[in-house]
C-alpha positions in Angstrom: 56.2 96.6 38.1 54.3 97.9 35.1 56.1 100.8 33.4 54.2 102.8 30.8 56.5 105.7 30.5 59.4 107.6 32.1 59.7 107.0 35.8 62.0 108.0 38.6 63.9 104.8 39.6 64.4 105.8 43.2 60.7 106.4 43.7 59.9 103.1 42.0 62.2 101.3 44.5 60.7 103.1 47.5 57.1 102.2 46.4 58.2 98.6 45.7 59.2 98.3 49.3 56.2 100.1 50.7 53.8 98.0 48.6 55.6 94.8 49.5 55.3 95.6 53.2 51.6 96.5 52.7 50.8 93.4 50.6 52.3 91.0 53.1 50.6 92.5 56.1 53.2 91.4 58.6 56.9 92.0 59.5 59.5 91.2 56.8 63.2 90.9 57.1 65.6 92.7 54.8 66.3 89.3 53.1 62.6 88.8 52.5 62.2 92.3 51.1 65.2 91.7 48.7 63.6 88.4 47.5 60.2 90.0 46.9 61.5 93.2 45.2 64.6 92.0 43.5 66.6 94.9 45.0 70.0 94.4 46.6 70.5 94.4 50.3 72.3 97.8 50.5 69.5 99.5 48.5 66.8 98.0 50.7 68.6 99.0 53.8 69.1 102.6 52.7 65.5 103.0 51.7 64.3 101.4 55.0 66.4 103.8 57.0 64.9 106.8 55.2 61.4 105.4 55.6 62.0 104.9 59.3 63.3 108.4 59.7 60.2 109.8 58.0 57.9 107.6 60.1 56.5 105.3 57.5 58.2 102.2 58.6 59.2 100.8 62.0 61.7 98.0 63.0 60.8 95.5 65.7 63.8 95.6 68.0 63.2 92.0 69.1 63.0 90.4 65.6 64.8 93.2 63.6 62.0 92.8 61.0 60.2 95.8 59.4 56.6 96.8 59.0 54.6 99.8 58.0 53.4 102.2 60.7 50.0 103.0 59.2 
């Protein structure tokens, strides 16, 4: 992540996850998202739950992996 000024950490983390899901084009597990973003598991899990609630991410019930809805 390239930071050129003041940022909001929580938004940086949300967009790290969204961009990672977008760049990989397929379903990713929480472990994979942690590895790609450098975020801890509880942070990734909380953000994913919010993104699912807002309709931006879905979880495959068979694989438990996550992907973008758009």
